[in-house]
N, CA, C and O of each residue as an XYZ file, in Angstrom:
892
protein
N       0.819     -1.196      0.007
C       0.001      0.000     -0.016
C       0.843      1.254     -0.011
O       0.499      2.256     -0.638
N       2.001      1.182      0.737
C       2.851      2.374      0.791
C       3.412      2.727     -0.578
O       3.606      3.902     -0.887
N       3.675      1.710     -1.402
C       4.158      2.012     -2.758
C       3.077      2.644     -3.621
O       3.363      3.520     -4.437
N       1.848      2.206     -3.446
C       0.745      2.800     -4.215
C       0.562      4.273     -3.848
O       0.400      5.126     -4.720
N       0.592      4.559     -2.543
C       0.427      5.951     -2.087
C       1.565      6.840     -2.607
O       1.346      7.987     -2.995
N       2.777      6.286     -2.606
C       3.923      7.056     -3.049
C       3.870      7.240     -4.572
O       4.234      8.298     -5.085
N       3.425      6.226     -5.276
C       3.263      6.324     -6.719
C       2.268      7.425     -7.046
O       2.538      8.250     -7.918
N       1.130      7.460     -6.373
C       0.135      8.478     -6.630
C       0.655      9.884     -6.294
O       0.323     10.853     -6.976
N       1.462      9.984     -5.251
C       2.079     11.248     -4.879
C       2.956     11.781     -6.022
O       2.879     12.951     -6.396
N       3.783     10.893     -6.556
C       4.666     11.310     -7.674
C       3.859     11.588     -8.933
O       4.143     12.548     -9.650
N       2.876     10.777     -9.205
C       2.059     10.981    -10.434
C       1.352     12.321    -10.362
O       1.294     13.051    -11.352
N       0.813     12.648     -9.194
C       0.099     13.918     -9.020
C       1.009     15.107     -9.256
O       0.619     16.074     -9.909
N       2.226     15.039     -8.723
C       3.104     16.220     -8.779
C       3.992     16.272    -10.017
O       4.311     17.358    -10.501
N       4.396     15.110    -10.537
C       5.398     15.101    -11.610
C       5.072     14.241    -12.797
O       5.876     14.157    -13.726
N       3.923     13.597    -12.806
C       3.526     12.856    -13.970
C       3.683     11.336    -13.878
O       4.410     10.819    -13.029
N       2.998     10.649    -14.757
C       2.963      9.168    -14.744
C       4.310      8.535    -14.997
O       4.712      7.586    -14.323
N       5.012      9.086    -15.999
C       6.305      8.462    -16.397
C       7.298      8.498    -15.279
O       7.935      7.486    -14.986
N       7.453      9.647    -14.638
C       8.414      9.758    -13.531
C       7.966      8.903    -12.343
O       8.796      8.304    -11.659
N       6.661      8.850    -12.101
C       6.153      8.030    -10.989
C       6.530      6.563    -11.202
O       6.957      5.897    -10.259
N       6.380      6.056    -12.410
C       6.769      4.658    -12.695
C       8.254      4.443    -12.501
O       8.678      3.442    -11.923
N       9.054      5.399    -12.993
C      10.508      5.295    -12.883
C      10.965      5.289    -11.425
O      11.793      4.472    -11.022
N      10.415      6.206    -10.652
C      10.831      6.343     -9.246
C      10.404      5.133     -8.442
O      11.196      4.616     -7.653
N       9.188      4.668     -8.614
C       8.682      3.551     -7.830
C       9.445      2.269     -8.132
O       9.691      1.470     -7.228
N       9.824      2.059     -9.400
C      10.641      0.891     -9.745
C      11.947      0.923     -8.941
O      12.366     -0.095     -8.390
N      12.577      2.079     -8.877
C      13.803      2.200     -8.135
C      13.564      2.103     -6.633
O      14.406      1.591     -5.895
N      12.407      2.599     -6.182
C      12.090      2.491     -4.742
C      12.007      1.031     -4.312
O      12.604      0.643     -3.307
N      11.286      0.239     -5.051
C      11.139     -1.191     -4.731
C      12.507     -1.895     -4.704
O      12.838     -2.630     -3.775
N      13.286     -1.634     -5.770
C      14.615     -2.240     -5.875
C      15.526     -1.808     -4.742
O      16.251     -2.626     -4.176
N      15.492     -0.507     -4.404
C      16.372      0.023     -3.374
C      16.020     -0.472     -1.990
O      16.901     -0.859     -1.222
N      14.721     -0.463     -1.662
C      14.309     -0.940     -0.348
C      14.673     -2.386     -0.144
O      15.045     -2.784      0.960
N      14.571     -3.203     -1.218
C      14.941     -4.606     -1.117
C      16.477     -4.760     -0.988
O      16.965     -5.565     -0.196
N      17.201     -3.989     -1.764
C      18.662     -4.110     -1.745
C      19.225     -3.812     -0.360
O      20.087     -4.541      0.132
N      18.745     -2.752      0.264
C      19.298     -2.345      1.547
C      18.534     -2.880      2.743
O      18.934     -2.668      3.887
N      17.408     -3.590      2.474
C      16.672     -4.235      3.553
C      16.067     -3.250      4.536
O      16.123     -3.458      5.748
N      15.474     -2.147      3.998
C      14.929     -1.105      4.864
C      13.530     -0.711      4.383
O      13.103     -1.099      3.295
N      12.831      0.058      5.202
C      11.505      0.588      4.832
C      11.523      2.081      5.143
O      11.277      2.485      6.280
N      11.811      2.891      4.140
C      12.007      4.327      4.374
C      11.150      5.171      3.422
O      11.391      6.370      3.277
N      10.160      4.562      2.778
C       9.361      5.279      1.794
C       8.310      6.150      2.535
O       7.863      5.803      3.629
N       7.940      7.257      1.928
C       6.887      8.087      2.505
C       7.270      9.547      2.610
O       8.433      9.900      2.416
N       6.311     10.395      2.912
C       6.532     11.819      3.059
C       5.966     12.300      4.401
O       5.174     11.611      5.044
N       6.394     13.496      4.801
C       5.883     14.100      6.055
C       5.981     15.610      5.913
O       7.059     16.150      5.663
N       4.813     16.310      6.080
C       4.861     17.760      5.945
C       5.352     18.437      7.213
O       5.469     19.661      7.266
N       5.647     17.619      8.261
C       6.256     18.085      9.517
C       5.359     18.960     10.372
O       5.817     19.535     11.360
N       4.080     19.071     10.007
C       3.165     19.827     10.843
C       2.935     19.057     12.143
O       2.690     17.850     12.135
N       3.019     19.776     13.246
C       2.919     19.133     14.550
C       4.201     18.492     14.993
O       4.314     18.052     16.137
N       5.184     18.430     14.094
C       6.474     17.837     14.466
C       7.491     18.898     14.812
O       8.306     18.728     15.718
N       7.433     20.017     14.066
C       8.262     21.185     14.372
C       7.327     22.388     14.526
O       6.161     22.325     14.137
N       7.832     23.463     15.085
C       7.016     24.643     15.295
C       6.659     25.322     13.982
O       7.332     25.129     12.969
N       5.591     26.121     14.006
C       5.180     26.839     12.777
C       6.296     27.767     12.294
O       6.489     27.938     11.090
N       7.024     28.362     13.232
C       8.141     29.254     12.857
C       9.224     28.489     12.129
O       9.771     28.969     11.136
N       9.542     27.279     12.625
C      10.606     26.478     11.984
C      10.166     25.955     10.617
O      11.010     25.710      9.754
N       8.831     25.776     10.400
C       8.373     25.271      9.138
C       8.638     26.256      7.992
O       8.618     25.881      6.820
N       8.884     27.512      8.349
C       9.190     28.516      7.322
C      10.579     28.297      6.714
O      10.884     28.813      5.638
N      11.408     27.533      7.411
C      12.804     27.413      6.990
C      13.183     26.024      6.467
O      14.283     25.839      5.946
N      12.269     25.036      6.603
C      12.574     23.694      6.157
C      11.621     23.262      5.079
O      10.595     23.908      4.865
N      11.935     22.184      4.392
C      11.108     21.683      3.321
C      10.355     20.447      3.808
O      10.717     19.857      4.825
N       9.298     20.053      3.074
C       8.596     18.798      3.371
C       9.570     17.655      3.371
O      10.473     17.598      2.537
N       9.392     16.734      4.311
C      10.300     15.587      4.340
C       9.887     14.508      3.358
O       8.736     14.072      3.359
N      10.786     14.088      2.547
C      10.648     12.867      1.773
C      12.084     12.362      1.517
O      13.001     13.163      1.331
N      12.268     11.056      1.509
C      13.609     10.557      1.275
C      14.064     10.773     -0.148
O      13.249     10.780     -1.071
N      15.338     10.948     -0.333
C      15.877     11.091     -1.682
C      15.566      9.825     -2.470
O      15.652      8.726     -1.922
N      15.209      9.958     -3.735
C      14.937      8.790     -4.558
C      16.212      8.004     -4.772
O      17.309      8.561     -4.797
N      16.053      6.716     -4.924
C      17.207      5.839     -5.013
C      18.042      6.096     -6.268
O      19.265      5.961     -6.227
N      17.405      6.461     -7.378
C      18.203      6.715     -8.584
C      19.205      7.822     -8.324
O      20.393      7.674     -8.609
N      18.716      8.947     -7.776
C      19.603     10.099     -7.547
C      20.698      9.732     -6.542
O      21.869     10.037     -6.767
N      20.330      9.083     -5.445
C      21.317      8.723     -4.454
C      22.377      7.801     -5.005
O      23.568      8.007     -4.774
N      21.947      6.773     -5.739
C      22.906      5.834     -6.276
C      23.856      6.477     -7.294
O      25.042      6.151     -7.348
N      23.308      7.400     -8.099
C      24.145      8.102     -9.069
C      25.218      8.900     -8.354
O      26.391      8.860     -8.724
N      24.804      9.623     -7.327
C      25.767     10.465     -6.607
C      26.813      9.628     -5.913
O      27.995      9.969     -5.964
N      26.425      8.536     -5.261
C      27.400      7.702     -4.599
C      28.374      7.038     -5.610
O      29.524      6.741     -5.285
N      27.885      6.827     -6.801
C      28.739      6.196     -7.842
C      29.874      7.105     -8.295
O      30.820      6.637     -8.929
N      29.796      8.405     -7.980
C      30.860      9.338     -8.372
C      32.046      9.318     -7.391
O      33.097      9.891     -7.678
N      31.876      8.663     -6.245
C      32.916      8.681     -5.242
C      34.044      7.725     -5.603
O      33.842      6.741     -6.315
N      35.214      8.026     -5.108
C      36.395      7.179     -5.278
C      36.615      6.339     -4.005
O      36.127      6.694     -2.932
N      37.345      5.236     -4.132
C      37.553      4.380     -2.957
C      38.090      5.127     -1.748
O      37.704      4.833     -0.616
N      38.985      6.098     -1.977
C      39.545      6.820     -0.818
C      38.513      7.711     -0.124
O      38.665      8.035      1.053
N      37.484      8.100     -0.838
C      36.400      8.887     -0.208
C      35.704      8.092      0.873
O      35.258      8.650      1.876
N      35.611      6.793      0.672
C      34.872      5.934      1.633
C      35.695      5.682      2.894
O      35.207      5.077      3.849
N      36.921      6.140      2.892
C      37.766      6.002      4.094
C      37.588      7.200      5.016
O      38.137      7.209      6.118
N      36.836      8.209      4.594
C      36.610      9.392      5.402
C      35.265      9.289      6.112
O      34.535      8.313      5.937
N      34.949     10.283      6.901
C      33.642     10.338      7.566
C      32.566     10.809      6.608
O      32.838     11.581      5.689
N      31.339     10.345      6.823
C      30.214     10.679      5.960
C      29.142     11.355      6.794
O      28.833     10.901      7.896
N      28.573     12.435      6.281
C      27.521     13.186      6.969
C      26.303     13.324      6.096
O      26.412     13.793      4.962
N      25.133     12.928      6.592
C      23.861     13.125      5.946
C      23.113     14.229      6.670
O      22.824     14.114      7.861
N      22.806     15.278      5.968
C      22.134     16.439      6.562
C      20.640     16.314      6.321
O      20.175     16.390      5.184
N      19.895     16.122      7.392
C      18.478     15.819      7.287
C      18.299     14.313      7.127
O      17.760     13.842      6.125
N      18.762     13.561      8.134
C      18.841     12.090      7.976
C      17.503     11.392      8.024
O      17.394     10.264      7.543
N      16.466     12.021      8.592
C      15.110     11.522      8.486
C      14.967     10.049      8.893
O      15.422      9.642      9.962
N      14.323      9.251      8.013
C      14.103      7.868      8.286
C      15.355      7.012      8.141
O      15.332      5.821      8.452
N      16.448      7.611      7.670
C      17.736      6.923      7.629
C      18.125      6.264      6.336
O      19.060      5.463      6.312
N      17.425      6.580      5.237
C      17.721      5.932      3.952
C      19.183      6.151      3.542
O      19.883      5.199      3.195
N      19.634      7.395      3.583
C      20.984      7.671      3.089
C      22.030      7.089      4.052
O      23.124      6.724      3.624
N      21.709      7.004      5.317
C      22.620      6.362      6.263
C      22.848      4.893      5.855
O      23.972      4.392      5.884
N      21.744      4.220      5.473
C      21.835      2.829      5.058
C      22.613      2.686      3.759
O      23.407      1.758      3.605
N      22.386      3.606      2.824
C      23.111      3.579      1.541
C      24.616      3.801      1.810
O      25.451      3.128      1.206
N      24.955      4.716      2.689
C      26.340      4.986      3.036
C      27.015      3.730      3.601
O      28.125      3.379      3.202
N      26.333      3.061      4.530
C      26.871      1.827      5.114
C      27.036      0.758      4.033
O      28.029      0.030      4.021
N      26.070      0.666      3.135
C      26.147     -0.300      2.071
C      27.198      0.010      1.042
O      27.572     -0.862      0.258
N      27.684      1.234      1.025
C      28.728      1.653      0.090
C      30.104      1.713      0.750
O      31.046      2.269      0.185
N      30.215      1.141      1.938
C      31.535      0.974      2.510
C      31.967      2.013      3.516
O      33.077      1.919      4.040
N      31.132      3.011      3.814
C      31.519      3.968      4.857
C      31.366      3.313      6.235
O      30.420      2.564      6.481
N      32.295      3.604      7.106
C      32.223      3.055      8.476
C      32.026      4.137      9.528
O      31.553      3.840     10.625
N      32.366      5.353      9.233
C      32.172      6.497     10.167
C      31.081      7.378      9.598
O      31.338      8.244      8.762
N      29.840      7.147     10.063
C      28.650      7.756      9.469
C      27.950      8.638     10.502
O      27.728      8.243     11.647
N      27.611      9.853     10.049
C      26.945     10.807     10.909
C      25.646     11.305     10.271
O      25.566     11.455      9.052
N      24.651     11.555     11.083
C      23.400     12.112     10.592
C      22.967     13.284     11.450
O      23.126     13.265     12.670
N      22.421     14.300     10.811
C      21.853     15.474     11.539
C      20.390     15.562     11.193
O      20.021     15.567     10.019
N      19.556     15.630     12.209
C      18.131     15.742     11.979
C      17.494     16.665     13.028
O      17.777     16.547     14.220
N      16.632     17.587     12.570
C      16.057     18.579     13.435
C      14.711     18.138     14.037
O      14.440     18.413     15.207
N      13.870     17.458     13.244
C      12.522     17.086     13.699
C      12.594     15.909     14.650
O      13.158     14.871     14.304
N      12.028     16.051     15.853
C      12.150     14.994     16.871
C      11.698     13.610     16.418
O      12.419     12.641     16.658
N      10.566     13.474     15.788
C      10.082     12.150     15.353
C      11.029     11.535     14.344
O      11.326     10.343     14.416
N      11.506     12.335     13.404
C      12.442     11.800     12.430
C      13.778     11.455     13.057
O      14.441     10.505     12.640
N      14.173     12.226     14.057
C      15.434     11.926     14.752
C      15.323     10.579     15.441
O      16.297      9.827     15.467
N      14.154     10.250     16.006
C      13.937      8.933     16.614
C      14.083      7.834     15.566
O      14.636      6.771     15.848
N      13.589      8.091     14.364
C      13.695      7.117     13.277
C      15.177      6.951     12.878
O      15.613      5.843     12.564
N      15.929      8.033     12.892
C      17.377      7.942     12.574
C      18.092      7.088     13.587
O      18.966      6.298     13.230
N      17.730      7.237     14.870
C      18.340      6.428     15.920
C      18.014      4.947     15.717
O      18.874      4.091     15.924
N      16.783      4.643     15.316
C      16.396      3.273     15.052
C      17.220      2.702     13.910
O      17.649      1.550     13.971
N      17.445      3.495     12.868
C      18.277      3.050     11.769
C      19.718      2.834     12.205
O      20.374      1.893     11.759
N      20.207      3.709     13.079
C      21.555      3.535     13.636
C      21.713      2.158     14.260
O      22.692      1.459     13.997
N      20.760      1.772     15.079
C      20.832      0.477     15.744
C      20.831     -0.662     14.721
O      21.585     -1.627     14.854
N      19.965     -0.538     13.686
C      19.892     -1.580     12.671
C      21.209     -1.705     11.923
O      21.693     -2.815     11.701
N      21.791     -0.583     11.536
C      23.003     -0.601     10.726
C      24.223     -1.106     11.485
O      25.057     -1.829     10.941
N      24.308     -0.711     12.753
C      25.437     -1.161     13.545
C      25.388     -2.655     13.847
O      26.427     -3.292     14.020
N      24.182     -3.212     13.910
C      24.045     -4.675     14.071
C      24.309     -5.396     12.762
O      24.875     -6.489     12.740
N      23.889     -4.764     11.667
C      23.985     -5.424     10.352
C      25.396     -5.329      9.779
O      25.834     -6.232      9.066
N      26.113     -4.249     10.082
C      27.431     -4.019      9.488
C      28.474     -3.918     10.619
O      28.687     -2.828     11.151
N      29.116     -5.012     10.989
C      30.157     -4.943     12.018
C      31.252     -3.948     11.639
O      31.731     -3.936     10.505
N      31.636     -3.121     12.597
C      32.675     -2.120     12.351
C      32.146     -0.766     11.935
O      32.898      0.206     11.867
N      30.866     -0.698     11.660
C      30.232      0.580     11.287
C      29.796      1.324     12.552
O      29.186      0.750     13.455
N      30.125      2.610     12.590
C      29.701      3.465     13.706
C      28.807      4.581     13.145
O      29.219      5.309     12.242
N      27.596      4.714     13.675
C      26.653      5.746     13.235
C      26.350      6.675     14.401
O      25.953      6.225     15.476
N      26.538      7.959     14.186
C      26.294      8.979     15.198
C      25.140      9.853     14.706
O      25.186     10.397     13.603
N      24.102      9.980     15.544
C      22.937     10.827     15.183
C      22.972     12.060     16.064
O      23.159     11.957     17.276
N      22.793     13.229     15.457
C      22.759     14.482     16.172
C      21.377     15.129     15.953
O      21.034     15.507     14.832
N      20.609     15.248     17.011
C      19.268     15.890     16.953
C      19.468     17.366     17.224
O      19.410     17.810     18.371
N      19.703     18.128     16.161
C      20.034     19.520     16.347
C      19.757     20.313     15.079
O      19.514     19.743     14.016
N      19.795     21.618     15.204
C      19.654     22.525     14.087
C      20.963     22.569     13.320
O      22.015     22.806     13.913
N      20.920     22.347     12.009
C      22.141     22.291     11.215
C      22.930     23.610     11.259
O      24.142     23.618     11.045
N      22.235     24.724     11.536
C      22.945     26.005     11.604
C      23.936     26.048     12.736
O      24.884     26.833     12.696
N      23.744     25.224     13.747
C      24.577     25.296     14.941
C      25.388     23.984     15.131
O      25.997     23.774     16.180
N      25.382     23.142     14.135
C      26.079     21.860     14.226
C      27.535     22.021     13.855
O      27.861     22.438     12.744
N      28.413     21.688     14.793
C      29.826     21.747     14.529
C      30.262     20.474     13.838
O      30.222     19.391     14.422
N      30.677     20.611     12.590
C      30.951     19.447     11.753
C      32.273     18.805     12.135
O      33.300     19.482     12.184
N      32.258     17.494     12.410
C      33.502     16.827     12.805
C      34.571     16.965     11.720
O      34.288     17.011     10.523
N      35.793     17.028     12.194
C      36.915     17.228     11.265
C      37.239     15.964     10.461
O      38.070     15.988      9.553
N      36.569     14.861     10.811
C      36.792     13.611     10.047
C      35.941     13.548      8.811
O      36.178     12.688      7.963
N      34.940     14.436      8.659
C      33.996     14.375      7.545
C      34.668     14.716      6.243
O      35.318     15.754      6.121
N      34.508     13.811      5.232
C      35.060     14.057      3.935
C      34.002     14.088      2.840
O      34.274     14.533      1.724
N      32.770     13.606      3.161
C      31.654     13.590      2.221
C      30.403     14.038      2.944
O      30.098     13.543      4.029
N      29.666     14.987      2.343
C      28.419     15.475      2.899
C      27.314     15.240      1.880
O      27.471     15.544      0.697
N      26.180     14.690      2.355
C      25.041     14.457      1.469
C      23.911     15.417      1.819
O      23.591     15.607      2.992
N      23.304     16.027      0.789
C      22.183     16.953      0.966
C      21.066     16.594     -0.015
O      21.336     16.278     -1.174
N      19.841     16.641      0.434
C      18.699     16.497     -0.472
C      17.760     17.718     -0.186
O      16.682     17.586      0.393
N      18.232     18.877     -0.618
C      17.429     20.088     -0.499
C      16.729     20.162      0.879
O      15.504     20.270      0.933
N      17.487     20.105      1.987
C      16.869     19.976      3.289
C      16.226     21.223      3.858
O      15.344     21.120      4.710
N      16.653     22.432      3.399
C      16.112     23.652      3.948
C      16.329     24.806      2.979
O      16.888     24.618      1.899
N      15.884     26.009      3.366
C      15.948     27.146      2.457
C      17.332     27.776      2.442
O      18.231     27.343      3.163
N      17.495     28.806      1.613
C      18.807     29.449      1.450
C      19.345     30.036      2.758
O      20.549     29.990      3.010
N      18.462     30.581      3.582
C      18.907     31.218      4.803
C      19.625     30.233      5.724
O      20.682     30.541      6.274
N      19.052     29.070      5.882
C      19.691     28.049      6.731
C      20.882     27.450      6.019
O      21.881     27.117      6.656
N      20.792     27.306      4.688
C      21.887     26.741      3.936
C      23.137     27.602      4.093
O      24.236     27.077      4.269
N      22.973     28.906      4.030
C      24.129     29.797      4.204
C      24.784     29.594      5.546
O      26.011     29.555      5.632
N      23.993     29.461      6.600
C      24.561     29.214      7.940
C      25.256     27.846      7.991
O      26.306     27.704      8.616
N      24.667     26.844      7.333
C      25.304     25.529      7.345
C      26.622     25.547      6.567
O      27.609     24.943      6.987
N      26.625     26.232      5.454
C      27.868     26.351      4.665
C      28.968     27.007      5.508
O      30.135     26.633      5.397
N      28.609     27.967      6.337
C      29.604     28.584      7.214
C      30.155     27.584      8.201
O      31.345     27.609      8.515
N      29.295     26.696      8.699
C      29.766     25.634      9.585
C      30.783     24.720      8.858
O      31.778     24.281      9.435
N      30.489     24.456      7.578
C      31.393     23.647      6.768
C      32.738     24.340      6.629
O      33.786     23.721      6.813
N      32.707     25.610      6.307
C      33.937     26.381      6.121
C      34.733     26.474      7.450
O      35.963     26.418      7.457
N      34.001     26.617      8.551
C      34.684     26.666      9.853
C      35.368     25.337     10.143
O      36.474     25.318     10.682
N      34.721     24.219      9.791
C      35.357     22.904      9.984
C      36.621     22.767      9.126
O      37.613     22.174      9.550
N      36.565     23.319      7.934
C      37.743     23.243      7.055
C      38.855     24.132      7.538
O      40.026     23.846      7.289
N      38.514     25.222      8.235
C      39.559     26.086      8.805
C      40.254     25.346      9.966
O      41.461     25.480     10.168
N      39.482     24.580     10.706
C      40.071     23.838     11.832
C      40.985     22.729     11.298
O      42.024     22.429     11.886
N      40.586     22.133     10.187
C      41.413     21.063      9.583
C      41.218     21.075      8.073
O      40.184     20.644      7.562
N      42.229     21.575      7.368
C      42.174     21.586      5.913
C      42.133     20.147      5.379
O      42.893     19.291      5.832
N      41.251     19.892      4.427
C      41.144     18.541      3.858
C      40.287     18.608      2.596
O      39.541     19.573      2.426
N      40.366     17.640      1.726
C      39.444     17.587      0.592
C      38.030     17.305      1.132
O      37.863     16.574      2.109
N      37.035     17.887      0.492
C      35.639     17.663      0.909
C      34.733     17.598     -0.319
O      34.837     18.429     -1.222
N      33.850     16.611     -0.344
C      32.917     16.481     -1.452
C      31.486     16.629     -0.942
O      31.134     16.155      0.138
N      30.670     17.307     -1.760
C      29.280     17.519     -1.464
C      28.463     16.758     -2.491
O      28.584     17.004     -3.691
N      27.637     15.839     -2.030
C      26.708     15.117     -2.905
C      25.337     15.773     -2.691
O      24.763     15.669     -1.607
N      24.820     16.440     -3.712
C      23.661     17.320     -3.552
C      22.577     16.903     -4.524
O      22.690     17.143     -5.726
N      21.534     16.284     -4.016
C      20.365     15.906     -4.840
C      19.362     17.059     -4.853
O      19.130     17.702     -3.829
N      18.779     17.310     -6.007
C      17.863     18.454     -6.185
C      18.565     19.739     -5.688
O      18.122     20.345     -4.712
N      19.641     20.145     -6.348
C      20.527     21.174     -5.829
C      20.027     22.609     -6.068
O      20.640     23.359     -6.827
N      18.930     22.984     -5.430
C      18.344     24.296     -5.647
C      19.220     25.419     -5.114
O      19.142     26.548     -5.599
N      20.055     25.123     -4.120
C      20.929     26.159     -3.532
C      22.385     25.968     -3.968
O      23.303     26.370     -3.253
N      22.593     25.379     -5.096
C      23.960     25.072     -5.569
C      24.816     26.323     -5.650
O      25.997     26.289     -5.302
N      24.239     27.422     -6.102
C      25.021     28.650     -6.293
C      25.681     29.074     -4.977
O      26.787     29.612     -4.994
N      25.030     28.842     -3.856
C      25.619     29.245     -2.561
C      26.918     28.491     -2.308
O      27.870     29.053     -1.766
N      26.958     27.232     -2.694
C      28.165     26.442     -2.541
C      29.249     26.874     -3.498
O      30.422     26.963     -3.135
N      28.840     27.144     -4.737
C      29.834     27.625     -5.696
C      30.436     28.940     -5.268
O      31.637     29.156     -5.424
N      29.611     29.826     -4.727
C      30.094     31.109     -4.260
C      31.027     30.960     -3.034
O      31.845     31.836     -2.752
N      30.882     29.852     -2.330
C      31.715     29.609     -1.152
C      33.043     28.934     -1.506
O      33.826     28.601     -0.617
N      33.294     28.735     -2.793
C      34.570     28.203     -3.200
C      34.564     26.749     -3.631
O      35.623     26.186     -3.909
N      33.403     26.134     -3.693
C      33.303     24.746     -4.174
C      33.182     24.744     -5.698
O      32.710     25.707     -6.302
N      33.622     23.637     -6.302
C      33.590     23.515     -7.759
C      32.766     22.277     -8.133
O      32.967     21.196     -7.579
N      31.850     22.449     -9.067
C      31.050     21.308     -9.523
C      31.910     20.423    -10.417
O      32.490     20.896    -11.394
N      31.991     19.127    -10.077
C      32.823     18.220    -10.849
C      32.008     17.151    -11.556
O      32.543     16.426    -12.394
N      30.728     17.038    -11.239
C      29.851     16.076    -11.903
C      28.411     16.480    -11.667
O      28.095     17.066    -10.632
N      27.532     16.176    -12.612
C      26.113     16.506    -12.451
C      25.288     15.615    -13.373
O      25.806     15.020    -14.318
N      24.013     15.539    -13.080
C      23.090     14.784    -13.954
C      21.710     15.398    -13.923
O      21.338     16.088    -12.974
N      20.946     15.132    -14.991
C      19.519     15.451    -15.023
C      18.838     14.282    -15.704
O      19.234     13.859    -16.790
N      17.789     13.756    -15.039
C      17.047     12.604    -15.549
C      15.565     12.917    -15.546
O      14.996     13.258    -14.509
N      14.951     12.803    -16.691
C      13.514     13.026    -16.820
C      13.120     14.399    -16.246
O      12.074     14.540    -15.614
N      13.949     15.375    -16.471
C      13.742     16.787    -16.125
C      13.800     17.056    -14.636
O      14.485     17.984    -14.207
N      13.099     16.267    -13.838
C      12.903     16.627    -12.435
C      13.941     15.994    -11.490
O      14.119     16.483    -10.374
N      14.610     14.949    -11.899
C      15.623     14.346    -11.069
C      16.996     14.934    -11.418
O      17.490     14.763    -12.533
N      17.590     15.615    -10.467
C      18.848     16.314    -10.709
C      19.781     16.116     -9.548
O      19.352     15.912     -8.412
N      21.060     16.179     -9.840
C      22.067     16.041     -8.765
C      23.367     16.683     -9.162
O      23.662     16.869    -10.343
N      24.139     17.017     -8.152
C      25.431     17.689     -8.397
C      26.449     17.189     -7.363
O      26.136     17.053     -6.181
N      27.665     16.922     -7.833
C      28.752     16.690     -6.906
C      29.688     17.889     -6.977
O      30.121     18.287     -8.059
N      29.991     18.451     -5.837
C      30.908     19.567     -5.758
C      32.073     19.229     -4.837
O      31.934     18.445     -3.899
N      33.191     19.816     -5.111
C      34.410     19.499     -4.354
C      35.141     20.806     -3.926
O      35.045     21.861     -4.553
N      35.839     20.642     -2.858
C      36.755     21.714     -2.430
C      38.046     21.040     -2.058
O      38.085     20.242     -1.121
N      39.099     21.344     -2.774
C      40.379     20.698     -2.518
C      41.026     21.347     -1.297
O      40.753     22.502     -0.971
N      41.865     20.601     -0.647
C      42.556     21.115      0.527
C      43.470     22.263      0.122
O      44.174     22.176     -0.884
N      43.461     23.317      0.887
C      44.263     24.511      0.579
C      45.353     24.671      1.615
O      45.291     25.535      2.490
N      46.360     23.810      1.493
C      47.456     23.866      2.433
C      48.351     25.043      2.131
O      48.478     25.424      0.968
N      48.971     25.628      3.123
C      49.898     26.753      2.893
C      51.132     26.338      2.124
O      52.000     27.169      1.855
């Protein structure tokens, strides 16, 4: 039933063709990673009305976009820390673990979704020996990014105002420890903010008009 509801959601907003494409990948992805993370949440009653002005409706990134972005990574990228911003039900956390990351972090603001991220943490640490998942229930504007992080995943989690503050946290982390850093950004509506902050787009895709993604990088700037 959850697939039917999600199919109708996509059909209503983006058309029959994209709905078929996305649902096919949803079924395959949920089976591959052994998880149940499909669905949407408008976050009403979950966060305050004031906070709703700054965040977007919750829905997990579609598997096609996520898999394409992860496919751009190199083996050495998987040896660094991974951060999912807006970890929600934990889909991207599971994909990261399935792609060989062992130091995985998630940031989630909405309390109910944060609880779901913790549940996924327990599942992944039992399923993947050696994997450590850290969940932070906090506002991304005030989250101090660990210096181990080398890959950050975003799925249009909030508006430009919060994105600017989060980018500053990223830059502050890089000041504390210079290192290469890659941004995997699905539906990159705020991409220009990252480019203006010194990141360079090194790969991108567009599929069926509405599915888009960008990988951006910032090389270490040692003296």
